[in-house]
Backbone as CSV, one residue per row, in Angstrom:
resi,resn,N_x,N_y,N_z,CA_x,CA_y,CA_z,C_x,C_y,C_z
1,UNK,-172.000,-25.041,65.815,-171.705,-23.929,65.559,-170.998,-24.131,64.611
2,UNK,-170.002,-25.008,63.646,-169.223,-24.840,62.480,-170.238,-24.451,61.511
3,UNK,-171.060,-24.939,61.362,-172.135,-24.930,60.398,-172.533,-23.101,60.236
4,UNK,-172.627,-22.705,61.582,-173.085,-21.557,61.304,-172.040,-20.801,61.518
5,UNK,-170.844,-20.918,62.162,-169.445,-19.974,62.029,-169.424,-19.825,60.048
6,UNK,-169.769,-21.214,59.406,-169.511,-21.088,57.983,-170.477,-20.393,57.656
7,UNK,-171.505,-20.415,57.937,-172.563,-19.427,57.200,-172.451,-18.375,57.243
8,UNK,-172.207,-17.691,58.416,-171.831,-16.554,58.601,-170.281,-15.870,57.791
9,UNK,-169.556,-16.684,57.935,-168.191,-16.310,57.082,-168.675,-16.024,55.452
10,UNK,-169.435,-17.037,54.969,-170.376,-17.828,53.606,-170.559,-15.854,53.036
11,UNK,-171.381,-15.625,54.137,-172.446,-13.962,53.948,-171.449,-13.038,54.063
12,UNK,-170.371,-12.841,55.044,-169.589,-12.138,55.301,-168.563,-11.498,53.448
13,UNK,-168.045,-12.987,53.264,-167.646,-12.578,51.922,-168.487,-12.378,51.022
14,UNK,-169.674,-12.718,50.985,-170.591,-12.087,49.608,-170.657,-10.966,49.866
15,UNK,-170.991,-10.942,51.237,-171.135,-8.545,51.210,-169.851,-7.835,51.093
16,UNK,-168.669,-8.343,50.984,-167.403,-7.834,50.958,-167.193,-8.253,49.182
17,UNK,-167.279,-9.000,48.848,-167.424,-9.085,47.387,-168.237,-7.999,46.867
18,UNK,-169.405,-8.155,47.063,-170.690,-6.963,47.221,-170.020,-5.669,47.128
19,UNK,-169.257,-5.562,48.095,-169.144,-3.988,48.177,-167.689,-4.001,47.062
20,UNK,-167.037,-4.385,47.170,-166.131,-4.198,46.160,-166.497,-4.160,44.533
21,UNK,-167.081,-4.991,44.458,-168.012,-4.737,43.171,-169.168,-3.346,42.979
22,UNK,-169.574,-3.025,43.902,-170.487,-1.502,43.375,-169.333,-0.761,44.079
23,UNK,-168.472,-0.478,44.681,-167.113,0.074,44.539,-166.586,0.425,43.255
24,UNK,-166.120,-0.856,42.537,-165.588,-0.427,41.188,-166.904,0.014,40.334
25,UNK,-167.788,-0.516,40.559,-168.712,-0.005,39.418,-169.130,1.769,39.551
26,UNK,-169.086,1.928,40.906,-169.471,3.485,41.352,-168.029,4.273,40.726
27,UNK,-166.722,3.675,40.798,-165.259,4.326,40.764,-165.564,4.397,38.712
28,UNK,-166.262,3.091,38.028,-166.343,3.015,36.191,-167.157,4.201,36.153
29,UNK,-168.361,4.363,36.914,-169.467,5.205,36.251,-169.041,6.641,36.262
30,UNK,-168.335,6.961,37.641,-167.612,8.094,38.063,-166.620,8.768,36.615
31,UNK,-165.909,8.155,35.979,-164.812,7.801,34.880,-165.351,8.059,33.841
32,UNK,-166.481,7.602,33.551,-167.414,7.597,32.356,-167.978,9.169,32.206
33,UNK,-168.531,9.341,33.497,-169.027,10.606,33.735,-167.681,12.150,33.410
34,UNK,-167.033,11.632,33.985,-165.507,12.635,33.626,-165.309,12.639,32.356
35,UNK,-165.255,11.892,31.493,-164.626,11.306,30.592,-165.966,12.295,29.952
36,UNK,-166.930,11.779,29.705,-168.114,12.843,29.055,-167.881,14.263,29.000
37,UNK,-168.223,14.155,30.203,-167.767,16.004,30.668,-166.718,16.924,29.665
38,UNK,-165.533,15.870,29.750,-164.416,16.274,29.215,-164.729,16.332,27.738
39,UNK,-165.505,15.566,27.270,-165.812,15.215,25.553,-166.096,16.594,25.323
40,UNK,-167.553,17.055,26.461,-168.407,17.649,25.918,-167.742,19.852,25.741
41,UNK,-166.748,19.494,26.461,-165.820,20.738,27.123,-164.735,20.865,25.859
42,UNK,-164.279,20.133,25.308,-163.486,19.857,24.078,-164.313,19.772,22.930
43,UNK,-165.518,19.899,22.581,-166.190,19.733,21.493,-166.970,20.708,21.478
44,UNK,-167.167,21.535,22.496,-167.854,23.172,22.862,-166.265,23.891,22.487
45,UNK,-165.473,24.041,22.952,-164.316,24.764,22.478,-163.966,24.941,21.096
46,UNK,-163.862,23.006,20.545,-163.695,23.331,18.621,-164.750,23.811,18.100
47,UNK,-165.827,23.573,18.712,-166.852,24.509,17.832,-166.479,26.182,17.589
48,UNK,-166.562,26.224,19.008,-166.372,27.657,19.619,-165.172,28.202,18.378
49,UNK,-163.874,27.829,18.889,-162.895,28.310,17.983,-163.060,28.132,16.365
50,UNK,-164.014,27.367,15.812,-164.095,28.001,14.528,-165.132,29.176,13.842
51,UNK,-165.507,29.865,15.317,-166.096,30.794,14.889,-165.536,32.084,15.731
52,UNK,-164.282,32.095,16.258,-163.480,33.105,16.420,-161.729,33.098,16.681
53,UNK,-160.772,33.827,15.813,-159.338,33.649,15.908,-159.475,34.869,17.326
54,UNK,-158.342,34.242,18.103,-157.736,34.459,19.187,-156.413,34.794,19.263
55,UNK,-155.954,36.086,19.533,-155.005,36.580,19.974,-154.691,37.544,21.509
56,UNK,-153.479,36.787,22.001,-152.955,37.657,23.097,-151.861,38.785,23.341
57,UNK,-151.611,38.878,21.759,-150.464,40.274,21.601,-151.556,41.329,21.221
58,UNK,-151.895,42.016,22.319,-152.445,43.201,21.811,-152.899,44.536,22.695
59,UNK,-152.817,45.858,22.539,-152.618,46.210,23.570,-153.372,47.800,23.067
60,UNK,-153.717,48.774,23.753,-154.550,50.122,23.976,-153.183,50.643,23.826
61,UNK,-153.765,51.458,21.843,-152.872,52.601,21.668,-153.765,53.969,20.706
62,UNK,-152.786,54.732,20.868,-153.301,55.939,20.094,-151.754,56.641,19.348
63,UNK,-151.742,56.921,18.057,-150.923,57.498,17.496,-149.872,58.891,18.205
64,UNK,-148.913,58.624,18.213,-148.928,59.653,19.122,-148.762,61.553,18.197
65,UNK,-148.447,61.994,19.026,-148.536,63.360,18.447,-147.152,64.466,19.431
66,UNK,-146.126,64.768,18.332,-144.949,65.380,18.706,-145.343,66.943,18.314
67,UNK,-144.801,67.196,19.591,-144.686,68.551,19.828,-143.281,69.423,19.838
68,UNK,-142.966,70.445,18.916,-141.917,70.953,18.678,-141.476,72.811,18.668
69,UNK,-141.005,72.509,18.988,-140.358,74.239,18.100,-139.687,74.476,16.666
70,UNK,-140.577,75.507,15.589,-140.568,75.649,14.667,-139.110,76.206,14.503
71,UNK,-138.664,76.848,15.437,-137.545,77.422,15.106,-135.882,76.679,15.732
72,UNK,-136.535,75.911,16.854,-135.364,75.348,17.418,-135.054,76.360,18.495
73,UNK,-133.911,75.768,19.725,-133.562,76.286,20.196,-133.256,75.994,21.764
74,UNK,-132.560,76.629,22.553,-132.544,75.640,24.120,-133.957,75.603,24.760
75,UNK,-133.983,74.568,25.388,-135.014,74.366,26.024,-135.182,74.878,27.550
76,UNK,-135.684,76.257,27.512,-135.662,77.243,28.905,-136.633,76.570,29.878
77,UNK,-137.953,75.841,29.675,-138.776,75.494,30.719,-140.115,74.446,30.088
78,UNK,-140.199,73.440,30.704,-141.052,72.610,30.869,-142.460,73.076,31.491
79,UNK,-143.284,72.551,30.966,-144.337,73.239,32.179,-145.632,71.907,32.203
80,UNK,-145.114,70.812,31.359,-145.801,70.098,31.860,-145.170,68.313,32.125
81,UNK,-145.975,67.371,32.635,-145.277,66.049,32.888,-145.777,64.850,32.691
82,UNK,-145.328,63.939,31.864,-145.952,62.801,31.538,-146.847,62.541,32.650
83,UNK,-148.288,62.297,31.663,-149.500,62.181,32.641,-150.468,62.766,32.798
84,UNK,-150.163,64.141,32.505,-150.869,65.267,32.017,-151.688,65.404,31.614
85,UNK,-152.955,65.517,31.417,-154.104,65.855,30.289,-153.781,67.680,29.959
86,UNK,-153.518,67.861,29.271,-153.513,69.309,28.444,-155.161,69.708,27.227
87,UNK,-155.285,70.904,27.576,-156.150,71.288,26.649,-155.809,72.002,25.668
88,UNK,-156.806,72.298,24.609,-156.150,72.951,22.781,-154.991,74.348,23.551
89,UNK,-153.947,74.453,22.484,-153.606,75.710,22.546,-152.935,75.952,24.165
90,UNK,-152.860,75.080,24.922,-152.252,74.895,26.398,-150.415,75.194,26.187
91,UNK,-150.041,75.859,26.513,-148.359,76.082,26.449,-148.017,74.911,27.231
92,UNK,-146.935,74.351,26.544,-146.251,72.800,27.254,-144.764,72.966,27.305
93,UNK,-144.574,73.970,26.534,-142.744,73.952,26.425,-142.382,75.489,26.131
94,UNK,-140.876,75.806,26.937,-140.865,77.186,26.123,-138.972,76.883,25.861
95,UNK,-138.780,76.718,24.004,-137.667,76.709,23.661,-137.493,77.962,22.577
96,UNK,-136.155,78.242,23.607,-135.926,79.743,22.990,-136.899,80.676,23.057
97,UNK,-137.247,81.749,22.236,-138.485,82.691,22.634,-139.731,82.018,22.002
98,UNK,-139.549,80.725,21.606,-140.952,80.357,21.389,-141.613,79.311,22.212
99,UNK,-143.048,79.843,22.302,-143.944,78.995,23.197,-144.429,77.614,22.774
100,UNK,-143.940,76.436,23.203,-144.607,75.443,22.208,-146.228,75.024,22.908
101,UNK,-147.282,74.640,21.828,-148.354,74.784,22.483,-149.104,73.355,21.963
102,UNK,-150.277,73.268,22.832,-150.657,70.995,22.300,-151.692,71.969,21.018
103,UNK,-151.754,71.330,20.109,-152.585,71.685,18.776,-154.273,71.930,19.540
104,UNK,-154.142,69.813,19.836,-155.670,69.653,20.727,-155.547,68.984,22.150
105,UNK,-156.167,69.506,22.775,-156.688,68.427,24.086,-156.669,66.960,24.216
106,UNK,-155.447,66.341,25.230,-155.053,65.205,25.203,-154.714,64.825,26.556
107,UNK,-153.581,63.948,26.437,-152.783,62.865,26.872,-151.041,63.022,27.007
108,UNK,-150.427,63.640,27.990,-148.635,63.689,27.864,-148.262,62.220,28.132
109,UNK,-147.681,62.087,26.908,-147.312,60.502,27.334,-145.673,60.660,27.272
110,UNK,-144.351,61.288,27.042,-143.399,61.428,27.283,-143.428,62.943,27.123
111,UNK,-142.023,63.587,28.076,-141.351,64.727,27.643,-139.806,64.531,27.410
112,UNK,-139.186,65.405,27.084,-137.725,65.733,26.538,-137.350,66.917,27.705
113,UNK,-137.239,66.884,29.288,-137.152,67.224,30.201,-135.800,68.121,30.304
114,UNK,-135.173,68.370,29.350,-133.365,67.970,29.663,-133.237,69.932,29.648
115,UNK,-133.800,70.310,30.486,-133.787,72.268,30.124,-131.908,72.431,30.669
116,UNK,-132.230,73.096,29.420,-130.677,73.934,28.786,-130.170,73.008,28.093
117,UNK,-130.849,72.241,27.149,-130.329,71.670,25.845,-131.088,71.952,24.866
118,UNK,-130.197,71.905,23.679,-130.555,72.618,22.277,-131.216,71.605,21.477
119,UNK,-132.464,72.059,20.861,-133.409,71.397,20.170,-133.287,71.516,18.925
120,UNK,-132.902,71.191,17.991,-133.244,71.747,16.568,-134.458,71.822,15.762
121,UNK,-134.604,72.465,15.348,-136.115,72.560,15.052,-137.004,71.476,14.028
122,UNK,-138.189,71.468,14.756,-138.886,70.580,14.790,-138.665,68.942,15.420
123,UNK,-137.481,69.253,16.277,-137.515,67.642,17.212,-138.353,67.868,18.397
124,UNK,-139.668,67.292,18.377,-139.976,66.478,19.448,-139.304,67.235,21.022
125,UNK,-140.109,67.700,21.848,-139.684,67.887,23.403,-140.907,67.370,24.454
126,UNK,-142.073,67.330,23.615,-143.284,66.933,24.300,-143.920,66.206,23.269
127,UNK,-144.800,64.930,23.742,-145.287,63.738,23.027,-146.906,63.323,23.283
128,UNK,-147.575,63.387,23.194,-149.066,63.422,23.641,-149.820,62.598,22.421
129,UNK,-150.954,62.190,23.128,-152.190,61.670,22.357,-153.518,61.923,22.562
130,UNK,-154.420,61.931,21.823,-155.714,62.616,22.066,-156.319,60.784,22.340
131,UNK,-157.140,61.075,23.775,-158.242,60.368,23.891,-159.215,59.304,23.075
132,UNK,-159.471,60.275,21.719,-160.589,59.851,20.715,-159.845,59.082,20.161
133,UNK,-158.648,59.092,19.464,-157.395,58.757,18.929,-157.399,56.817,19.412
134,UNK,-157.471,56.657,20.757,-157.301,55.528,21.008,-157.491,54.090,20.169
135,UNK,-157.646,52.991,20.032,-157.626,51.860,19.349,-157.149,50.902,20.029
136,UNK,-157.832,49.938,19.781,-157.016,48.578,20.013,-156.209,47.757,19.166
137,UNK,-155.087,47.801,19.320,-154.198,47.317,18.241,-153.839,45.660,18.493
138,UNK,-154.262,44.552,17.308,-153.541,43.307,18.158,-153.210,42.738,16.656
139,UNK,-152.091,41.904,17.272,-151.198,41.047,15.820,-152.044,39.983,15.672
140,UNK,-151.777,39.261,14.418,-152.677,37.943,14.208,-151.386,37.571,13.208
141,UNK,-151.137,36.254,13.865,-149.821,35.710,12.493,-150.933,35.060,11.584
142,UNK,-150.373,34.844,10.145,-151.024,34.695,9.450,-151.371,33.324,9.374
143,UNK,-151.191,32.299,10.042,-151.334,31.271,9.724,-152.214,30.783,11.097
144,UNK,-152.740,32.158,11.581,-153.443,32.130,12.624,-155.437,32.353,12.974
145,UNK,-155.314,32.349,11.008,-156.890,32.961,10.962,-156.755,34.169,10.084
146,UNK,-155.372,34.251,10.009,-155.538,36.309,9.214,-156.751,35.804,7.935
147,UNK,-156.469,35.270,7.337,-157.631,35.356,5.957,-159.095,35.215,6.212
148,UNK,-159.222,35.395,7.680,-160.727,35.426,7.536,-160.547,36.545,8.432
149,UNK,-159.894,37.618,8.877,-159.949,38.629,9.601,-160.840,40.166,8.496
150,UNK,-161.509,40.325,8.769,-162.479,41.499,7.758,-162.627,42.481,8.945
151,UNK,-162.742,44.652,8.150,-162.953,44.987,8.456,-164.451,45.479,8.800
152,UNK,-165.344,45.376,9.580,-166.330,45.358,10.660,-167.053,44.240,11.178
153,UNK,-165.933,43.057,11.260,-166.374,42.349,12.058,-166.055,42.522,13.562
154,UNK,-167.646,41.433,14.494,-167.201,42.050,15.919,-166.224,41.686,16.807
155,UNK,-166.038,42.030,17.522,-164.427,41.988,18.791,-165.009,42.038,19.946
156,UNK,-164.223,40.401,20.546,-164.743,40.615,22.491,-163.275,40.907,22.812
157,UNK,-163.324,41.696,23.705,-161.432,41.689,24.255,-161.488,42.036,25.811
158,UNK,-160.294,41.645,26.480,-160.266,41.704,28.182,-159.161,42.350,28.302
159,UNK,-159.344,43.232,29.581,-157.845,43.859,29.448,-157.060,42.919,30.431
160,UNK,-156.031,43.118,30.730,-155.148,42.494,31.902,-155.551,43.398,32.921
161,UNK,-155.705,44.542,33.233,-155.898,45.428,33.964,-156.963,45.165,35.000
162,UNK,-158.426,44.542,33.835,-159.698,44.167,34.687,-160.208,43.011,34.725
163,UNK,-159.042,42.117,34.498,-159.280,40.648,34.604,-160.392,40.320,33.665
164,UNK,-161.375,39.466,34.154,-162.027,38.938,32.930,-163.245,39.926,32.527
165,UNK,-163.278,40.804,32.883,-164.547,42.011,32.329,-164.325,41.852,30.596
166,UNK,-165.248,41.770,29.864,-165.273,41.861,28.777,-165.661,43.041,27.734
167,UNK,-164.700,43.471,26.743,-165.699,44.881,25.999,-165.496,44.311,24.983
168,UNK,-166.115,45.287,24.030,-166.620,44.838,22.462,-165.852,45.924,21.495
169,UNK,-165.863,45.348,20.900,-165.056,46.943,19.555,-165.614,46.092,18.298
170,UNK,-164.705,46.547,17.023,-165.230,46.230,15.973,-163.678,46.963,15.123
171,UNK,-163.540,45.323,14.146,-162.354,45.357,13.617,-162.636,46.879,12.178
172,UNK,-161.684,48.006,12.581,-161.662,49.165,11.962,-160.848,49.336,10.887
173,UNK,-159.586,48.412,11.002,-158.067,47.866,10.033,-157.599,47.338,9.734
174,UNK,-157.455,46.379,9.074,-156.472,45.095,8.596,-154.910,45.743,8.209
175,UNK,-153.871,45.747,8.535,-152.778,45.774,7.945,-152.672,45.056,6.490
176,UNK,-152.174,45.727,5.419,-151.554,45.261,4.285,-150.013,45.049,4.499
177,UNK,-149.145,45.242,5.230,-148.177,44.625,5.472,-147.904,44.272,6.683
178,UNK,-146.583,43.377,6.620,-146.731,42.558,7.951,-145.827,43.652,9.279
179,UNK,-146.108,43.377,10.231,-145.102,44.385,10.840,-144.483,43.746,11.892
180,UNK,-143.301,45.163,11.806,-141.479,45.010,11.754,-141.315,44.171,12.943
181,UNK,-140.348,43.260,12.754,-139.503,42.225,13.571,-138.474,42.689,13.532
182,UNK,-137.473,41.855,14.544,-136.375,41.866,15.073,-135.802,40.867,14.506
183,UNK,-136.614,39.701,14.877,-136.316,38.083,14.064,-135.438,38.215,12.569
184,UNK,-134.099,37.274,13.156,-132.590,36.988,11.912,-133.191,35.641,11.339
185,UNK,-133.160,35.954,9.594,-133.239,34.885,9.261,-132.362,33.880,9.514
186,UNK,-132.037,32.590,9.510,-131.330,31.803,9.386,-131.244,30.710,8.648
187,UNK,-130.694,29.617,8.342,-130.960,28.502,7.647,-131.448,27.405,8.524
188,UNK,-132.901,27.120,8.289,-133.570,26.337,8.995,-134.537,26.055,7.917
189,UNK,-135.298,24.739,8.312,-136.734,24.121,7.805,-137.622,24.729,8.662
190,UNK,-137.701,25.366,9.843,-138.822,26.092,10.521,-138.947,27.850,9.632
191,UNK,-140.278,28.248,9.259,-140.226,29.340,8.431,-140.910,30.249,9.452
192,UNK,-140.407,31.536,9.704,-140.909,32.742,10.205,-142.092,32.543,10.028
193,UNK,-143.370,32.414,10.849,-144.614,33.391,10.450,-144.332,34.531,11.035
194,UNK,-145.427,35.567,10.256,-145.260,37.085,10.123,-146.739,37.589,10.972
195,UNK,-146.276,38.881,11.968,-147.606,38.961,12.191,-147.755,40.311,11.692
196,UNK,-149.512,40.088,11.715,-150.051,41.570,10.927,-150.762,42.155,11.693
197,UNK,-150.774,43.634,11.839,-151.446,44.495,12.561,-152.834,44.734,12.307
198,UNK,-153.987,44.206,13.309,-155.415,44.972,13.133,-155.962,45.557,14.193
199,UNK,-156.071,46.863,13.575,-156.747,48.226,14.475,-158.421,47.410,14.565
200,UNK,-158.662,47.578,15.873,-160.068,47.810,16.641,-160.476,48.771,17.131
201,UNK,-161.785,49.568,16.418,-162.679,50.794,17.060,-163.104,50.249,18.052
202,UNK,-163.317,51.153,19.529,-164.226,50.859,20.298,-164.357,52.423,20.951
203,UNK,-166.138,52.086,21.719,-166.613,53.387,22.100,-165.421,53.707,23.189
204,UNK,-164.561,55.213,22.942,-164.265,55.661,24.161,-164.301,56.260,24.823
205,UNK,-165.681,56.593,24.757,-166.930,57.409,25.534,-166.892,56.274,26.868
206,UNK,-167.908,55.330,26.104,-167.781,54.418,27.025,-167.314,53.494,27.515
207,UNK,-165.866,53.387,27.264,-164.922,52.827,28.048,-163.836,54.138,28.627
208,UNK,-164.024,54.582,29.512,-162.768,55.992,29.785,-161.991,55.489,30.774
209,UNK,-162.547,54.152,31.181,-161.179,53.529,31.891,-159.955,53.065,30.932
210,UNK,-159.947,52.652,30.067,-159.462,52.128,28.637,-157.828,53.469,28.558
211,UNK,-156.796,52.516,29.293,-155.608,53.973,29.098,-154.673,53.328,27.922
212,UNK,-153.712,54.368,27.598,-152.877,54.250,26.753,-151.863,53.216,26.719
213,UNK,-151.370,52.118,26.438,-150.314,51.033,26.761,-151.350,50.214,27.369
214,UNK,-152.243,49.692,27.724,-152.875,48.589,28.571,-152.856,47.242,27.564
215,UNK,-152.568,46.440,28.038,-152.888,45.170,27.670,-153.785,44.534,27.225
216,UNK,-154.124,43.617,26.358,-155.401,43.106,25.976,-155.287,41.774,25.586
217,UNK,-156.796,40.936,25.182,-156.729,39.565,25.016,-158.059,39.698,23.668
218,UNK,-157.628,39.144,22.378,-158.884,39.820,21.858,-159.244,38.181,21.175
219,UNK,-160.983,38.450,20.873,-161.445,37.687,20.042,-161.886,38.002,18.529
220,UNK,-161.920,37.770,17.861,-162.163,38.272,16.380,-163.696,37.128,16.253
221,UNK,-164.421,37.651,15.886,-165.525,36.728,15.303,-166.032,36.912,13.941
222,UNK,-165.558,35.803,13.653,-166.035,35.410,11.873,-167.185,35.943,11.799
223,UNK,-168.139,36.436,10.357,-169.253,36.408,10.022,-169.253,35.117,9.201
């Protein structure tokens, strides 16, 4: 009986040790697979990073168009509000006896709706943009690939309001001077890196959902 019990105990111990060894091997194999997957992901990312320049400092913009009275006077009436669509030659405000008109069709983005206030000649009472002039304005730091950005390069971008949906465009202009900054320099070993504006053209008719002021993330693909 003791021999039988001893044999059973030995078998149990061997089975237990075998299960532990198998468990360790399984864990090691799993860790190896995870390591290989992580390495592959990092390799793909590094490879892709050599193909594009990324920035998340970007937004949809158009040059503002100021509408004003040539003669000046008291603001008598305001006929539009921010967000209104206006047609060409539509009257947007009355300053004195002067009827201020929109020279082109577009979108009102700001109004000086202060009835009774005097406005000097040329002072804007309404500001608008033309949808056809909308561009994606991105900023790229000088040490983050600016030297590789060229007019005509393909661009992929997402808009915060539309999640991961991808849009496409083309680099239209690379600024020759740094963007204005409020940073004050002080004595330090750290150098202040400058941002440069990159204008990106896209098909406005294809993406009518893109609005003035929307924020974006941008990938500029190197040629």
